[in-house]
C-alpha positions, 0 to 999 in steps of 0.5 A: 385248377390248384391241386396238392398231394396230402397225407391227411390222418383219420378223423371223424364227423358228426352229422347226416346221412342222405340217401338217393332221391327217389331210391335212384342210383347215384353217380358221385362224379354227377352229384357232387355237392348233394347237400344242395337242394336238401331241406335241412329244417326237419333234421336236428340242428348243429350245436353251437359253434360245431362247425369250427373245424369245417364240415365235410360232404362225403360219399360212402362206400356202397350200401350192402343191401342196396348196393347205392352210394350214400352221401354224409354231411357233417362238422369235423368232431373229436368228441366221442358223444354223438348228439341225438340224431346225428351218426358219426362217420370216420374218414381213414387216413389216406393220401389225397389229392386236394382240389381248391374248389373256385369260390361262388361269387353269387351268394343270392342264388342259394348256393347253386352256383356254388355247388355247380362250382363243386360239380364242375370240379368233380367232373374235371378230376375224374374226366381229365386229371386222372387221365394225364396224372401219375395217380389212380383213385383209391377206391378202398378209402373215402372221397370228401368235401371239405368246406371251411368258411370260403375255402372248399376243396375236394379230397379224392383218395390216390396210389400211385399208377402201377 
């Protein structure tokens, strides 16, 4: 699996929060591609050409009230105006391990194979890669999935192991 270490500046995205389904706790390692199976037809439509810079799916820090993770899905944007029905999400600058997600070959299954590829990458990162790398997970920053055309990556904030 191709992995690079990248410093990324802060950026923002505009989109939607997807709360845990059925009020259950979410394990981000097991639930990558959390957008899979979400019915977006009842949500506001993206503005035209809004996803030209890519989209992200990001795990937010635990909610202060419930303690649950939430998932944000939206398009990268530097626009200060947030359309009605959307929220703005800020991703802080950080050093990231960037993992290429193997592309899906079957797009006739409504994205199931692609979602499974993303989930497999999350599992590899946290169940194998960190054990042998010189990096530790920086829990103070934000993990996110990046989607741009056929290119997809998972960005995990890292710091040198102590």
